[in-house]
N, CA, C and O atoms as CSV, one atom per row, in Angstrom:
chain,resi,resn,atom,element,x,y,z
A,1,UNK,N,N,-283.715,-83.777,-37.515
A,1,UNK,CA,C,-282.794,-83.036,-36.671
A,1,UNK,C,C,-283.516,-82.553,-35.427
A,1,UNK,O,O,-284.707,-82.245,-35.459
A,2,UNK,N,N,-282.782,-82.492,-34.343
A,2,UNK,CA,C,-283.345,-81.995,-33.101
A,2,UNK,C,C,-283.492,-80.474,-33.164
A,2,UNK,O,O,-282.664,-79.791,-33.767
A,3,UNK,N,N,-284.541,-79.952,-32.542
A,3,UNK,CA,C,-284.681,-78.494,-32.528
A,3,UNK,C,C,-283.558,-77.871,-31.710
A,3,UNK,O,O,-283.038,-78.481,-30.776
A,4,UNK,N,N,-283.196,-76.651,-32.076
A,4,UNK,CA,C,-282.152,-75.947,-31.340
A,4,UNK,C,C,-282.689,-75.523,-29.984
A,4,UNK,O,O,-283.831,-75.080,-29.860
A,5,UNK,N,N,-281.851,-75.665,-28.977
A,5,UNK,CA,C,-282.247,-75.271,-27.627
A,5,UNK,C,C,-282.258,-73.757,-27.508
A,5,UNK,O,O,-281.420,-73.066,-28.085
A,6,UNK,N,N,-283.206,-73.265,-26.764
A,6,UNK,CA,C,-283.244,-71.821,-26.526
A,6,UNK,C,C,-282.191,-71.474,-25.483
A,6,UNK,O,O,-281.653,-72.355,-24.813
A,7,UNK,N,N,-281.912,-70.220,-25.355
A,7,UNK,CA,C,-280.915,-69.760,-24.397
A,7,UNK,C,C,-281.345,-70.063,-22.969
A,7,UNK,O,O,-280.504,-70.086,-22.070
A,8,UNK,N,N,-282.628,-70.295,-22.740
A,8,UNK,CA,C,-283.125,-70.528,-21.392
A,8,UNK,C,C,-283.072,-72.003,-20.992
A,8,UNK,O,O,-283.163,-72.314,-19.804
A,9,UNK,N,N,-282.929,-72.907,-21.941
A,9,UNK,CA,C,-282.878,-74.329,-21.618
A,9,UNK,C,C,-281.492,-74.679,-21.087
A,9,UNK,O,O,-280.481,-74.180,-21.583
A,10,UNK,N,N,-281.457,-75.538,-20.079
A,10,UNK,CA,C,-280.185,-75.926,-19.484
A,10,UNK,C,C,-280.131,-77.434,-19.295
A,10,UNK,O,O,-281.153,-78.120,-19.291
A,11,UNK,N,N,-278.940,-77.913,-19.142
A,11,UNK,CA,C,-278.708,-79.320,-18.836
A,11,UNK,C,C,-278.473,-79.413,-17.339
A,11,UNK,O,O,-277.788,-78.567,-16.765
A,12,UNK,N,N,-279.031,-80.429,-16.704
A,12,UNK,CA,C,-278.793,-80.591,-15.277
A,12,UNK,C,C,-278.560,-82.062,-14.957
A,12,UNK,O,O,-278.890,-82.941,-15.753
A,13,UNK,N,N,-277.999,-82.316,-13.807
A,13,UNK,CA,C,-277.760,-83.673,-13.339
A,13,UNK,C,C,-278.427,-83.843,-11.984
A,13,UNK,O,O,-278.797,-82.870,-11.328
A,14,UNK,N,N,-278.574,-85.100,-11.579
A,14,UNK,CA,C,-279.124,-85.396,-10.257
A,14,UNK,C,C,-278.145,-86.304,-9.549
A,14,UNK,O,O,-277.779,-87.354,-10.077
A,15,UNK,N,N,-277.717,-85.918,-8.366
A,15,UNK,CA,C,-276.764,-86.693,-7.579
A,15,UNK,C,C,-277.532,-87.560,-6.592
A,15,UNK,O,O,-278.344,-87.048,-5.821
A,16,UNK,N,N,-277.285,-88.876,-6.607
A,16,UNK,CA,C,-277.977,-89.760,-5.667
A,16,UNK,C,C,-277.353,-89.704,-4.273
A,16,UNK,O,O,-277.727,-90.480,-3.393
A,17,UNK,N,N,-276.409,-88.793,-4.073
A,17,UNK,CA,C,-275.763,-88.572,-2.779
A,17,UNK,C,C,-275.068,-89.828,-2.252
A,17,UNK,O,O,-274.940,-90.011,-1.041
A,18,UNK,N,N,-274.627,-90.676,-3.152
A,18,UNK,CA,C,-273.916,-91.890,-2.744
A,18,UNK,C,C,-274.793,-92.869,-1.992
A,18,UNK,O,O,-274.293,-93.687,-1.221
A,19,UNK,N,N,-276.103,-92.794,-2.211
A,19,UNK,CA,C,-277.034,-93.630,-1.449
A,19,UNK,C,C,-277.032,-95.090,-1.887
A,19,UNK,O,O,-277.614,-95.934,-1.206
A,20,UNK,N,N,-276.392,-95.403,-3.003
A,20,UNK,CA,C,-276.387,-96.768,-3.507
A,20,UNK,C,C,-274.947,-97.218,-3.653
A,20,UNK,O,O,-274.152,-96.585,-4.347
A,21,UNK,N,N,-274.620,-98.322,-2.990
A,21,UNK,CA,C,-273.254,-98.832,-3.038
A,21,UNK,C,C,-273.037,-99.643,-4.309
A,21,UNK,O,O,-273.988,-100.061,-4.969
A,22,UNK,N,N,-271.776,-99.856,-4.635
A,22,UNK,CA,C,-271.452,-100.732,-5.747
A,22,UNK,C,C,-270.812,-100.014,-6.915
A,22,UNK,O,O,-270.863,-98.790,-7.032
A,23,UNK,N,N,-270.210,-100.814,-7.774
A,23,UNK,CA,C,-269.605,-100.316,-8.997
A,23,UNK,C,C,-270.519,-100.663,-10.157
A,23,UNK,O,O,-271.162,-101.713,-10.144
A,24,UNK,N,N,-270.587,-99.808,-11.148
A,24,UNK,CA,C,-271.470,-100.046,-12.291
A,24,UNK,C,C,-272.882,-100.385,-11.803
A,24,UNK,O,O,-273.470,-101.393,-12.195
A,25,UNK,N,N,-273.397,-99.531,-10.952
A,25,UNK,CA,C,-274.691,-99.789,-10.328
A,25,UNK,C,C,-275.785,-100.064,-11.347
A,25,UNK,O,O,-276.578,-100.991,-11.180
A,26,UNK,N,N,-275.828,-99.262,-12.396
A,26,UNK,CA,C,-276.855,-99.423,-13.427
A,26,UNK,C,C,-276.187,-99.394,-14.787
A,26,UNK,O,O,-275.250,-98.629,-15.015
A,27,UNK,N,N,-276.685,-100.246,-15.705
A,27,UNK,CA,C,-276.144,-100.266,-17.062
A,27,UNK,C,C,-277.309,-100.396,-18.026
A,27,UNK,O,O,-277.720,-101.496,-18.397
A,28,UNK,N,N,-277.823,-99.254,-18.417
A,28,UNK,CA,C,-278.965,-99.200,-19.303
A,28,UNK,C,C,-280.149,-98.556,-18.608
A,28,UNK,O,O,-280.258,-98.578,-17.382
A,29,UNK,N,N,-281.028,-97.986,-19.406
A,29,UNK,CA,C,-282.212,-97.323,-18.849
A,29,UNK,C,C,-283.297,-97.265,-19.913
A,29,UNK,O,O,-283.037,-97.396,-21.110
A,30,UNK,N,N,-284.522,-97.064,-19.436
A,30,UNK,CA,C,-285.645,-96.914,-20.354
A,30,UNK,C,C,-286.605,-95.883,-19.766
A,30,UNK,O,O,-286.881,-95.887,-18.566
A,31,UNK,N,N,-287.103,-95.012,-20.617
A,31,UNK,CA,C,-288.066,-93.996,-20.189
A,31,UNK,C,C,-289.464,-94.488,-20.526
A,31,UNK,O,O,-289.751,-94.827,-21.675
A,32,UNK,N,N,-290.336,-94.526,-19.521
A,32,UNK,CA,C,-291.706,-95.004,-19.716
A,32,UNK,C,C,-292.666,-94.232,-18.823
A,32,UNK,O,O,-292.265,-93.614,-17.837
A,33,UNK,N,N,-293.935,-94.281,-19.190
A,33,UNK,CA,C,-295.010,-93.746,-18.364
A,33,UNK,C,C,-295.891,-94.935,-18.016
A,33,UNK,O,O,-296.818,-95.266,-18.755
A,34,UNK,N,N,-295.601,-95.575,-16.890
A,34,UNK,CA,C,-296.332,-96.768,-16.499
A,34,UNK,C,C,-297.597,-96.408,-15.738
A,34,UNK,O,O,-297.541,-95.722,-14.717
A,35,UNK,N,N,-298.715,-96.863,-16.226
A,35,UNK,CA,C,-300.002,-96.700,-15.552
A,35,UNK,C,C,-300.324,-95.250,-15.211
A,35,UNK,O,O,-300.911,-94.970,-14.166
A,36,UNK,N,N,-299.941,-94.333,-16.088
A,36,UNK,CA,C,-300.296,-92.936,-15.895
A,36,UNK,C,C,-299.604,-92.245,-14.736
A,36,UNK,O,O,-300.098,-91.228,-14.249
A,37,UNK,N,N,-298.473,-92.770,-14.282
A,37,UNK,CA,C,-297.741,-92.150,-13.171
A,37,UNK,C,C,-296.910,-90.961,-13.618
A,37,UNK,O,O,-296.268,-90.311,-12.793
A,38,UNK,N,N,-296.911,-90.673,-14.888
A,38,UNK,CA,C,-296.034,-89.630,-15.407
A,38,UNK,C,C,-294.730,-90.244,-15.864
A,38,UNK,O,O,-294.443,-91.402,-15.561
A,39,UNK,N,N,-293.941,-89.478,-16.588
A,39,UNK,CA,C,-292.697,-90.028,-17.147
A,39,UNK,C,C,-291.678,-90.367,-16.061
A,39,UNK,O,O,-291.387,-89.565,-15.173
A,40,UNK,N,N,-291.153,-91.577,-16.166
A,40,UNK,CA,C,-290.102,-92.063,-15.276
A,40,UNK,C,C,-289.005,-92.696,-16.128
A,40,UNK,O,O,-289.271,-93.212,-17.214
A,41,UNK,N,N,-287.787,-92.652,-15.634
A,41,UNK,CA,C,-286.684,-93.368,-16.244
A,41,UNK,C,C,-286.313,-94.484,-15.274
A,41,UNK,O,O,-286.006,-94.226,-14.110
A,42,UNK,N,N,-286.343,-95.726,-15.759
A,42,UNK,CA,C,-285.991,-96.883,-14.940
A,42,UNK,C,C,-284.600,-97.350,-15.345
A,42,UNK,O,O,-284.301,-97.482,-16.532
A,43,UNK,N,N,-283.748,-97.600,-14.344
A,43,UNK,CA,C,-282.360,-97.962,-14.580
A,43,UNK,C,C,-282.139,-99.453,-14.347
A,43,UNK,O,O,-282.604,-100.015,-13.356
A,44,UNK,N,N,-281.426,-100.082,-15.273
A,44,UNK,CA,C,-281.168,-101.514,-15.258
A,44,UNK,C,C,-280.179,-101.886,-14.155
A,44,UNK,O,O,-279.059,-101.376,-14.138
A,45,UNK,N,N,-280.582,-102.781,-13.219
A,45,UNK,CA,C,-279.660,-103.173,-12.150
A,45,UNK,C,C,-278.510,-104.018,-12.685
A,45,UNK,O,O,-278.718,-105.069,-13.291
A,46,UNK,N,N,-277.307,-103.540,-12.449
A,46,UNK,CA,C,-276.128,-104.288,-12.857
A,46,UNK,C,C,-275.338,-104.655,-11.608
A,46,UNK,O,O,-275.309,-105.822,-11.218
A,47,UNK,N,N,-274.700,-103.679,-10.979
A,47,UNK,CA,C,-274.011,-103.914,-9.718
A,47,UNK,C,C,-274.911,-103.639,-8.526
A,47,UNK,O,O,-274.650,-104.126,-7.426
A,48,UNK,N,N,-275.963,-102.866,-8.732
A,48,UNK,CA,C,-276.911,-102.563,-7.657
A,48,UNK,C,C,-277.879,-103.723,-7.481
A,48,UNK,O,O,-278.127,-104.480,-8.420
A,49,UNK,N,N,-278.423,-103.861,-6.286
A,49,UNK,CA,C,-279.397,-104.925,-6.038
A,49,UNK,C,C,-280.828,-104.377,-6.061
A,49,UNK,O,O,-281.715,-104.870,-5.364
A,50,UNK,N,N,-281.020,-103.351,-6.878
A,50,UNK,CA,C,-282.335,-102.734,-6.990
A,50,UNK,C,C,-282.506,-102.105,-8.368
A,50,UNK,O,O,-281.537,-101.871,-9.090
A,51,UNK,N,N,-283.755,-101.839,-8.711
A,51,UNK,CA,C,-284.070,-101.097,-9.929
A,51,UNK,C,C,-284.108,-99.627,-9.523
A,51,UNK,O,O,-284.871,-99.240,-8.638
A,52,UNK,N,N,-283.296,-98.828,-10.164
A,52,UNK,CA,C,-283.325,-97.397,-9.886
A,52,UNK,C,C,-284.385,-96.722,-10.737
A,52,UNK,O,O,-284.711,-97.201,-11.823
A,53,UNK,N,N,-284.921,-95.621,-10.254
A,53,UNK,CA,C,-285.906,-94.891,-11.052
A,53,UNK,C,C,-285.785,-93.400,-10.796
A,53,UNK,O,O,-285.419,-92.960,-9.706
A,54,UNK,N,N,-286.099,-92.646,-11.819
A,54,UNK,CA,C,-286.046,-91.185,-11.750
A,54,UNK,C,C,-287.399,-90.650,-12.180
A,54,UNK,O,O,-287.842,-90.894,-13.303
A,55,UNK,N,N,-288.054,-89.923,-11.292
A,55,UNK,CA,C,-289.340,-89.292,-11.586
A,55,UNK,C,C,-289.037,-87.972,-12.277
A,55,UNK,O,O,-288.553,-87.032,-11.647
A,56,UNK,N,N,-289.320,-87.902,-13.561
A,56,UNK,CA,C,-288.965,-86.742,-14.363
A,56,UNK,C,C,-289.696,-85.484,-13.887
A,56,UNK,O,O,-289.082,-84.423,-13.775
A,57,UNK,N,N,-290.981,-85.587,-13.609
A,57,UNK,CA,C,-291.771,-84.428,-13.208
A,57,UNK,C,C,-291.308,-83.850,-11.871
A,57,UNK,O,O,-291.283,-82.632,-11.692
A,58,UNK,N,N,-290.945,-84.717,-10.946
A,58,UNK,CA,C,-290.542,-84.257,-9.606
A,58,UNK,C,C,-289.029,-84.085,-9.461
A,58,UNK,O,O,-288.549,-83.527,-8.474
A,59,UNK,N,N,-288.295,-84.563,-10.445
A,59,UNK,CA,C,-286.834,-84.516,-10.423
A,59,UNK,C,C,-286.282,-85.201,-9.169
A,59,UNK,O,O,-285.420,-84.665,-8.472
A,60,UNK,N,N,-286.812,-86.415,-8.902
A,60,UNK,CA,C,-286.352,-87.181,-7.745
A,60,UNK,C,C,-285.904,-88.561,-8.179
A,60,UNK,O,O,-286.440,-89.140,-9.125
A,61,UNK,N,N,-284.899,-89.083,-7.463
A,61,UNK,CA,C,-284.344,-90.399,-7.741
A,61,UNK,C,C,-284.707,-91.345,-6.604
A,61,UNK,O,O,-284.725,-90.946,-5.440
A,62,UNK,N,N,-284.995,-92.595,-6.940
A,62,UNK,CA,C,-285.268,-93.602,-5.926
A,62,UNK,C,C,-284.677,-94.928,-6.334
A,62,UNK,O,O,-284.399,-95.167,-7.509
A,63,UNK,N,N,-284.486,-95.793,-5.347
A,63,UNK,CA,C,-283.921,-97.113,-5.619
A,63,UNK,C,C,-284.528,-98.144,-4.682
A,63,UNK,O,O,-283.824,-99.030,-4.199
A,64,UNK,N,N,-285.813,-98.041,-4.423
A,64,UNK,CA,C,-286.452,-98.911,-3.458
A,64,UNK,C,C,-287.070,-100.167,-4.028
A,64,UNK,O,O,-287.834,-100.835,-3.331
A,65,UNK,N,N,-286.769,-100.517,-5.272
A,65,UNK,CA,C,-287.361,-101.698,-5.896
A,65,UNK,C,C,-286.313,-102.813,-5.885
A,65,UNK,O,O,-285.411,-102.803,-6.723
A,66,UNK,N,N,-286.406,-103.774,-4.960
A,66,UNK,CA,C,-285.399,-104.844,-4.893
A,66,UNK,C,C,-285.351,-105.662,-6.187
A,66,UNK,O,O,-286.382,-105.976,-6.781
A,67,UNK,N,N,-284.145,-105.994,-6.600
A,67,UNK,CA,C,-283.940,-106.817,-7.806
A,67,UNK,C,C,-282.997,-107.944,-7.439
A,67,UNK,O,O,-281.779,-107.773,-7.482
A,68,UNK,N,N,-283.536,-109.075,-7.084
A,68,UNK,CA,C,-282.703,-110.186,-6.634
A,68,UNK,C,C,-282.163,-110.986,-7.808
A,68,UNK,O,O,-282.844,-111.176,-8.816
A,69,UNK,N,N,-280.966,-111.435,-7.664
A,69,UNK,CA,C,-280.323,-112.310,-8.650
A,69,UNK,C,C,-279.194,-113.029,-7.935
A,69,UNK,O,O,-278.714,-112.548,-6.908
A,70,UNK,N,N,-278.760,-114.163,-8.451
A,70,UNK,CA,C,-277.731,-114.951,-7.773
A,70,UNK,C,C,-276.330,-114.393,-7.985
A,70,UNK,O,O,-275.409,-114.763,-7.257
A,71,UNK,N,N,-276.150,-113.524,-8.949
A,71,UNK,CA,C,-274.839,-112.930,-9.191
A,71,UNK,C,C,-274.851,-111.506,-8.665
A,71,UNK,O,O,-275.914,-110.904,-8.516
A,72,UNK,N,N,-273.678,-110.968,-8.383
A,72,UNK,CA,C,-273.612,-109.627,-7.807
A,72,UNK,C,C,-272.988,-108.594,-8.733
A,72,UNK,O,O,-272.972,-107.407,-8.408
A,73,UNK,N,N,-272.479,-109.018,-9.868
A,73,UNK,CA,C,-271.838,-108.086,-10.789
A,73,UNK,C,C,-272.399,-108.281,-12.192
A,73,UNK,O,O,-272.546,-109.410,-12.661
A,74,UNK,N,N,-272.706,-107.191,-12.844
A,74,UNK,CA,C,-273.241,-107.220,-14.212
A,74,UNK,C,C,-274.445,-108.150,-14.336
A,74,UNK,O,O,-274.516,-108.973,-15.249
A,75,UNK,N,N,-275.387,-108.010,-13.409
A,75,UNK,CA,C,-276.592,-108.839,-13.441
A,75,UNK,C,C,-277.293,-108.724,-14.791
A,75,UNK,O,O,-277.495,-109.709,-15.501
A,76,UNK,N,N,-277.654,-107.486,-15.118
A,76,UNK,CA,C,-278.407,-107.216,-16.342
A,76,UNK,C,C,-277.782,-106.016,-17.045
A,76,UNK,O,O,-277.214,-105.131,-16.404
A,77,UNK,N,N,-277.895,-105.999,-18.371
A,77,UNK,CA,C,-277.454,-104.846,-19.156
A,77,UNK,C,C,-278.523,-104.587,-20.213
A,77,UNK,O,O,-278.717,-105.396,-21.121
A,78,UNK,N,N,-279.200,-103.479,-20.093
A,78,UNK,CA,C,-280.214,-103.098,-21.068
A,78,UNK,C,C,-281.623,-103.382,-20.582
A,78,UNK,O,O,-281.856,-104.306,-19.803
A,79,UNK,N,N,-282.566,-102.564,-21.062
A,79,UNK,CA,C,-283.969,-102.707,-20.666
A,79,UNK,C,C,-284.877,-102.386,-21.838
A,79,UNK,O,O,-284.518,-101.615,-22.729
A,80,UNK,N,N,-286.058,-102.986,-21.825
A,80,UNK,CA,C,-287.095,-102.682,-22.800
A,80,UNK,C,C,-288.437,-102.824,-22.094
A,80,UNK,O,O,-288.530,-103.472,-21.052
A,81,UNK,N,N,-289.459,-102.227,-22.654
A,81,UNK,CA,C,-290.797,-102.336,-22.068
A,81,UNK,C,C,-291.753,-102.937,-23.084
A,81,UNK,O,O,-291.691,-102.634,-24.276
A,82,UNK,N,N,-292.633,-103.789,-22.593
A,82,UNK,CA,C,-293.724,-104.344,-23.385
A,82,UNK,C,C,-294.975,-104.087,-22.559
A,82,UNK,O,O,-295.162,-104.683,-21.498
A,83,UNK,N,N,-295.823,-103.202,-23.048
A,83,UNK,CA,C,-296.986,-102.797,-22.269
A,83,UNK,C,C,-296.537,-102.102,-21.004
A,83,UNK,O,O,-295.822,-101.102,-21.065
A,84,UNK,N,N,-296.948,-102.618,-19.856
A,84,UNK,CA,C,-296.584,-102.007,-18.571
A,84,UNK,C,C,-295.515,-102.806,-17.840
A,84,UNK,O,O,-295.332,-102.633,-16.635
A,85,UNK,N,N,-294.811,-103.672,-18.547
A,85,UNK,CA,C,-293.774,-104.497,-17.927
A,85,UNK,C,C,-292.423,-104.151,-18.538
A,85,UNK,O,O,-292.290,-104.015,-19.754
A,86,UNK,N,N,-291.420,-104.012,-17.667
A,86,UNK,CA,C,-290.054,-103.736,-18.104
A,86,UNK,C,C,-289.248,-105.031,-17.975
A,86,UNK,O,O,-289.308,-105.706,-16.947
A,87,UNK,N,N,-288.496,-105.371,-19.023
A,87,UNK,CA,C,-287.652,-106.557,-19.027
A,87,UNK,C,C,-286.192,-106.127,-19.073
A,87,UNK,O,O,-285.843,-105.148,-19.732
A,88,UNK,N,N,-285.336,-106.877,-18.360
A,88,UNK,CA,C,-283.909,-106.590,-18.299
A,88,UNK,C,C,-283.140,-107.756,-18.902
A,88,UNK,O,O,-283.380,-108.912,-18.553
A,89,UNK,N,N,-282.210,-107.451,-19.810
A,89,UNK,CA,C,-281.421,-108.481,-20.492
A,89,UNK,C,C,-280.360,-109.054,-19.556
A,89,UNK,O,O,-279.628,-108.301,-18.914
A,90,UNK,N,N,-280.271,-110.394,-19.473
A,90,UNK,CA,C,-279.275,-111.000,-18.595
A,90,UNK,C,C,-277.869,-110.852,-19.150
A,90,UNK,O,O,-277.616,-111.120,-20.325
A,91,UNK,N,N,-276.965,-110.422,-18.293
A,91,UNK,CA,C,-275.561,-110.391,-18.657
A,91,UNK,C,C,-274.876,-111.547,-17.933
A,91,UNK,O,O,-274.579,-112.569,-18.553
A,92,UNK,N,N,-274.621,-111.404,-16.635
A,92,UNK,CA,C,-274.066,-112.519,-15.855
A,92,UNK,C,C,-275.154,-113.355,-15.205
A,92,UNK,O,O,-274.873,-114.445,-14.705
A,93,UNK,N,N,-276.370,-112.877,-15.199
A,93,UNK,CA,C,-277.472,-113.605,-14.575
A,93,UNK,C,C,-277.949,-114.738,-15.475
A,93,UNK,O,O,-277.825,-114.671,-16.698
A,94,UNK,N,N,-278.496,-115.776,-14.854
A,94,UNK,CA,C,-279.085,-116.884,-15.610
A,94,UNK,C,C,-280.598,-116.716,-15.707
A,94,UNK,O,O,-281.333,-117.692,-15.860
A,95,UNK,N,N,-281.053,-115.470,-15.617
A,95,UNK,CA,C,-282.486,-115.197,-15.711
A,95,UNK,C,C,-282.723,-113.853,-16.389
A,95,UNK,O,O,-281.853,-112.981,-16.399
A,96,UNK,N,N,-283.899,-113.706,-16.948
A,96,UNK,CA,C,-284.345,-112.423,-17.492
A,96,UNK,C,C,-285.030,-111.697,-16.347
A,96,UNK,O,O,-285.880,-112.274,-15.670
A,97,UNK,N,N,-284.673,-110.442,-16.124
A,97,UNK,CA,C,-285.328,-109.659,-15.084
A,97,UNK,C,C,-286.648,-109.111,-15.600
A,97,UNK,O,O,-286.762,-108.732,-16.766
A,98,UNK,N,N,-287.646,-109.073,-14.722
A,98,UNK,CA,C,-288.974,-108.596,-15.108
A,98,UNK,C,C,-289.497,-107.679,-14.000
A,98,UNK,O,O,-289.580,-108.083,-12.840
A,99,UNK,N,N,-289.846,-106.449,-14.366
A,99,UNK,CA,C,-290.413,-105.528,-13.384
A,99,UNK,C,C,-291.821,-105.145,-13.818
A,99,UNK,O,O,-292.037,-104.581,-14.891
A,100,UNK,N,N,-292.766,-105.470,-12.947
A,100,UNK,CA,C,-294.173,-105.122,-13.151
A,100,UNK,C,C,-294.536,-104.178,-12.008
A,100,UNK,O,O,-294.348,-104.515,-10.839
A,101,UNK,N,N,-295.047,-103.016,-12.339
A,101,UNK,CA,C,-295.372,-102.018,-11.326
A,101,UNK,C,C,-296.340,-102.571,-10.284
A,101,UNK,O,O,-296.286,-102.168,-9.122
A,102,UNK,N,N,-297.217,-103.482,-10.677
A,102,UNK,CA,C,-298.196,-104.041,-9.750
A,102,UNK,C,C,-297.626,-105.128,-8.835
A,102,UNK,O,O,-298.024,-105.234,-7.675
A,103,UNK,N,N,-296.697,-105.933,-9.353
A,103,UNK,CA,C,-296.210,-107.063,-8.564
A,103,UNK,C,C,-294.732,-106.995,-8.209
A,103,UNK,O,O,-294.240,-107.874,-7.501
A,104,UNK,N,N,-294.011,-105.989,-8.673
A,104,UNK,CA,C,-292.605,-105.834,-8.336
A,104,UNK,C,C,-291.673,-106.573,-9.276
A,104,UNK,O,O,-292.039,-106.895,-10.406
A,105,UNK,N,N,-290.472,-106.836,-8.802
A,105,UNK,CA,C,-289.419,-107.464,-9.598
A,105,UNK,C,C,-289.460,-108.979,-9.413
A,105,UNK,O,O,-289.562,-109.479,-8.292
A,106,UNK,N,N,-289.381,-109.687,-10.514
A,106,UNK,CA,C,-289.220,-111.134,-10.498
A,106,UNK,C,C,-288.194,-111.496,-11.556
A,106,UNK,O,O,-287.843,-110.673,-12.401
A,107,UNK,N,N,-287.723,-112.712,-11.507
A,107,UNK,CA,C,-286.805,-113.160,-12.553
A,107,UNK,C,C,-287.379,-114.396,-13.219
A,107,UNK,O,O,-288.046,-115.218,-12.590
A,108,UNK,N,N,-287.104,-114.503,-14.498
A,108,UNK,CA,C,-287.573,-115.630,-15.295
A,108,UNK,C,C,-286.337,-116.459,-15.649
A,108,UNK,O,O,-285.493,-116.029,-16.436
A,109,UNK,N,N,-286.246,-117.641,-15.062
A,109,UNK,CA,C,-285.067,-118.489,-15.270
A,109,UNK,C,C,-284.929,-118.876,-16.734
A,109,UNK,O,O,-285.917,-119.117,-17.427
A,110,UNK,N,N,-283.690,-118.930,-17.189
A,110,UNK,CA,C,-283.390,-119.421,-18.529
A,110,UNK,C,C,-283.151,-120.923,-18.399
A,110,UNK,O,O,-282.141,-121.338,-17.829
A,111,UNK,N,N,-284.074,-121.750,-18.924
A,111,UNK,CA,C,-283.912,-123.206,-18.785
A,111,UNK,C,C,-282.586,-123.675,-19.381
A,111,UNK,O,O,-282.181,-123.239,-20.459
A,112,UNK,N,N,-281.933,-124.558,-18.665
A,112,UNK,CA,C,-280.682,-125.153,-19.138
A,112,UNK,C,C,-279.628,-124.116,-19.503
A,112,UNK,O,O,-278.927,-124.258,-20.505
A,113,UNK,N,N,-279.521,-123.075,-18.687
A,113,UNK,CA,C,-278.568,-121.998,-18.980
A,113,UNK,C,C,-277.155,-122.532,-19.170
A,113,UNK,O,O,-276.417,-122.052,-20.031
A,114,UNK,N,N,-276.777,-123.527,-18.365
A,114,UNK,CA,C,-275.429,-124.080,-18.487
A,114,UNK,C,C,-275.216,-124.717,-19.857
A,114,UNK,O,O,-274.127,-124.621,-20.423
A,115,UNK,N,N,-276.243,-125.363,-20.389
A,115,UNK,CA,C,-276.143,-125.992,-21.706
A,115,UNK,C,C,-276.177,-124.949,-22.816
A,115,UNK,O,O,-275.398,-125.007,-23.767
A,116,UNK,N,N,-277.087,-124.004,-22.679
A,116,UNK,CA,C,-277.254,-122.985,-23.719
A,116,UNK,C,C,-276.023,-122.099,-23.840
A,116,UNK,O,O,-275.587,-121.782,-24.946
A,117,UNK,N,N,-275.459,-121.696,-22.692
A,117,UNK,CA,C,-274.355,-120.737,-22.716
A,117,UNK,C,C,-273.001,-121.341,-22.383
A,117,UNK,O,O,-272.014,-120.610,-22.302
A,118,UNK,N,N,-272.923,-122.643,-22.187
A,118,UNK,CA,C,-271.642,-123.293,-21.933
A,118,UNK,C,C,-271.363,-123.528,-20.466
A,118,UNK,O,O,-271.006,-124.643,-20.084
A,119,UNK,N,N,-271.516,-122.513,-19.632
A,119,UNK,CA,C,-271.313,-122.646,-18.186
A,119,UNK,C,C,-272.315,-121.759,-17.477
A,119,UNK,O,O,-272.775,-120.761,-18.032
A,120,UNK,N,N,-272.656,-122.126,-16.242
A,120,UNK,CA,C,-273.555,-121.265,-15.483
A,120,UNK,C,C,-272.866,-119.940,-15.189
A,120,UNK,O,O,-271.646,-119.871,-15.039
A,121,UNK,N,N,-273.670,-118.904,-15.111
A,121,UNK,CA,C,-273.171,-117.556,-14.830
A,121,UNK,C,C,-272.082,-117.117,-15.803
A,121,UNK,O,O,-271.205,-116.331,-15.445
A,122,UNK,N,N,-272.138,-117.620,-17.019
A,122,UNK,CA,C,-271.162,-117.205,-18.026
A,122,UNK,C,C,-271.276,-115.695,-18.211
A,122,UNK,O,O,-272.378,-115.176,-18.392
A,123,UNK,N,N,-270.175,-115.005,-18.167
A,123,UNK,CA,C,-270.242,-113.554,-18.298
A,123,UNK,C,C,-270.754,-113.112,-19.663
A,123,UNK,O,O,-270.469,-113.723,-20.693
A,124,UNK,N,N,-271.490,-112.068,-19.629
A,124,UNK,CA,C,-271.932,-111.344,-20.826
A,124,UNK,C,C,-272.748,-112.192,-21.786
A,124,UNK,O,O,-272.395,-112.332,-22.957
A,125,UNK,N,N,-273.829,-112.751,-21.292
A,125,UNK,CA,C,-274.726,-113.496,-22.171
A,125,UNK,C,C,-275.322,-112.560,-23.212
A,125,UNK,O,O,-275.262,-112.824,-24.413
A,126,UNK,N,N,-275.904,-111.452,-22.728
A,126,UNK,CA,C,-276.503,-110.456,-23.609
A,126,UNK,C,C,-276.071,-109.079,-23.128
A,126,UNK,O,O,-275.717,-108.905,-21.962
A,127,UNK,N,N,-276.098,-108.128,-24.003
A,127,UNK,CA,C,-275.757,-106.760,-23.640
A,127,UNK,C,C,-276.713,-105.825,-24.361
A,127,UNK,O,O,-276.316,-105.084,-25.261
A,128,UNK,N,N,-277.977,-105.868,-23.957
A,128,UNK,CA,C,-279.000,-105.023,-24.562
A,128,UNK,C,C,-280.204,-105.848,-24.952
A,128,UNK,O,O,-280.134,-107.070,-25.081
A,129,UNK,N,N,-281.317,-105.147,-25.139
A,129,UNK,CA,C,-282.566,-105.801,-25.472
A,129,UNK,C,C,-283.476,-104.770,-26.145
A,129,UNK,O,O,-283.369,-103.573,-25.876
A,130,UNK,N,N,-284.361,-105.231,-27.009
A,130,UNK,CA,C,-285.330,-104.319,-27.618
A,130,UNK,C,C,-286.628,-105.085,-27.854
A,130,UNK,O,O,-286.656,-106.316,-27.847
A,131,UNK,N,N,-287.683,-104.336,-28.061
A,131,UNK,CA,C,-288.986,-104.932,-28.341
A,131,UNK,C,C,-289.667,-104.130,-29.438
A,131,UNK,O,O,-289.458,-102.923,-29.557
A,132,UNK,N,N,-290.469,-104.798,-30.225
A,132,UNK,CA,C,-291.237,-104.151,-31.273
A,132,UNK,C,C,-292.701,-104.316,-30.930
A,132,UNK,O,O,-293.155,-105.435,-30.689
A,133,UNK,N,N,-293.447,-103.228,-30.904
A,133,UNK,CA,C,-294.860,-103.309,-30.591
A,133,UNK,C,C,-295.113,-103.275,-29.101
A,133,UNK,O,O,-294.245,-102.908,-28.309
A,134,UNK,N,N,-296.334,-103.671,-28.735
A,134,UNK,CA,C,-296.668,-103.608,-27.310
A,134,UNK,C,C,-296.986,-104.953,-26.742
A,134,UNK,O,O,-297.287,-105.066,-25.553
């Protein structure tokens, strides 16, 4: 069971001030401490063309990590981390998204996606991802 919150603890939200256009901008998130930068929450790009991130210690939001994909809606849904790399599950995309703090965002093509999933850009290939271990 979770510990009971004290009377002094509060819930808060952070408004991105409408700085990111699109519907369903992010669908999924993962909290990680990559390379000792402190705790961050990384948001899975779905309708947004970037990886969103929230610096927990500073309480600041950013979206400066470009995430390219050939589709513009429901690119990825869900995220997991293996070591210092974050992977995004393809939904409408024909690639797995990969974010490495050192080299940025890249995509890993799914060979023969049209054969594997029936048609290219087939909606909702996956909706979530997990990893065991590091």
